[in-house]
C-alpha positions in Angstrom: -4.7 15.9 -0.9 -1.8 17.8 -1.9 0.2 18.5 -5.4 0.8 15.5 -6.7 4.0 14.7 -7.0 5.9 13.6 -10.4 9.2 12.7 -11.9 11.3 10.4 -13.9 11.9 7.0 -14.1 15.5 7.8 -13.4 14.4 10.5 -10.8 12.2 7.9 -8.9 15.5 5.1 -9.0 17.6 7.4 -7.6 15.5 7.8 -4.5 13.8 4.5 -4.2 15.8 0.8 -3.7 15.7 -1.4 -6.6 12.9 -3.3 -5.1 10.9 -0.4 -4.5 11.4 0.3 -8.1 9.8 -2.9 -8.9 6.4 -2.6 -7.5 5.9 1.1 -7.1 6.5 2.0 -10.5 6.7 -1.0 -12.5 3.7 -3.0 -10.9 5.2 -6.5 -9.4 4.4 -8.4 -6.4 6.6 -8.5 -3.2 6.6 -12.5 -2.3 4.0 -13.6 0.0 5.3 -13.4 3.7 8.5 -11.9 3.5 7.4 -8.6 3.8 8.8 -6.2 6.1 5.4 -5.3 7.9 3.1 -8.3 7.1 3.0 -9.2 11.4 3.9 -5.7 12.3 0.8 -4.7 14.7 2.1 -1.8 16.1 0.1 1.6 16.8 0.8 4.0 13.5 -0.3 4.9 10.3 1.7 3.2 7.0 3.2 6.1 4.2 3.5 5.8 0.6 7.3 4.3 0.1 7.0 6.8 -2.5 6.1 10.0 -2.1 5.8 9.8 1.6 1.8 10.4 1.8 -0.3 8.8 4.8 -2.5 5.6 3.0 -2.9 3.0 6.1 -3.8 3.3 9.9 -2.6 0.5 11.8 -6.3 0.1 13.6 -7.6 -0.5 10.1 -5.3 -3.7 10.0 -5.9 -6.7 10.3 -4.5 -10.5 10.1 -6.1 -11.7 6.8 -3.3 -14.9 6.4 -2.8 -14.0 3.2 0.9 -12.7 3.0 0.5 -10.0 3.3 0.1 -6.6 4.5 -4.4 -6.1 4.4 -6.1 -3.0 5.9 -10.0 -2.8 5.8 -10.1 0.8 4.4 -7.8 2.8 3.7 -7.0 6.2 5.6 -9.3 8.5 3.6 -11.0 8.6 0.0 -7.9 11.3 -0.8 -6.0 8.6 -0.3 -5.7 6.3 -2.9 -7.0 5.5 -6.6 -8.4 2.9 -8.2 -7.3 0.8 -11.4 -9.2 -2.0 -12.9 -6.1 -4.5 -13.6 -7.4 -7.3 -15.9 -3.0 -9.0 -16.3 -3.0 -12.9 -15.3 -6.6 -13.5 -17.2 -8.8 -11.9 -14.5 -9.7 -8.6 -13.2 -8.4 -7.2 -10.6 -8.7 -3.6 -8.8 -5.5 -2.0 -8.7 -4.2 -0.1 -5.4 -2.4 3.1 -6.2 -1.1 6.2 -4.6 -3.6 9.0 -5.2 -0.6 11.2 -4.4 2.2 10.3 -7.0 0.5 6.8 -8.6 2.7 4.1 -7.2 1.5 0.7 -6.5 0.5 -0.3 -3.8 -1.7 -3.5 -4.1 -4.8 -4.8 -5.4 -8.5 -4.3 -3.2 -11.1 -7.7 -2.7 -14.8 -8.3 -1.5 -13.5 -10.6 0.6 -13.0 -8.1 4.1 -13.9 -7.8 8.0 -17.3 -5.7 8.6 -17.8 -2.7 8.7 -16.3 -2.3 4.5 -16.2 -5.7 3.8 -12.9 -5.2 1.3 -9.6 -6.4 2.2 -6.6 -3.7 0.5 -4.0 -6.5 0.1 -0.7 -3.8 -0.6 3.4 -4.9 -0.6 5.2 -3.9 2.1 7.4 -3.0 0.1 5.4 0.3 -1.2 5.2 1.4 2.3 6.9 3.5 4.9 5.7 2.8 8.4 5.9 5.3 10.9 4.6 3.7 14.9 3.2 6.3 17.6 4.6 7.5 20.6 2.8 5.4 23.4 1.6 8.1 26.4 3.0 6.9 30.1 
């Protein structure tokens, strides 16, 4: 992983939209079924909207029916970090961008094989780079 990205709140506010800032920096959640990438199944990679780090590949994306983009695994172990989240009166595992610390969503143990994980990620925390098809 490259050097960590560190910015002040004012710097983040200048580079992110207000919705991106709320999710990535204040740990908000977008409403289900409203995100840009919920139904995107094109080939490519999903990057952090905050710093551009590659987080997930389209091959790991699946339709969990939960209203947010869902992935079975991150691009690599170094792509994301985890933190215990005890908000909302229960325990969940928060998923953060390892490069900038941006809040991405949560991971659950109800996904498909081989990992059995469901990375439930806010669309607004992602930017999609589509792969060019070879003809």
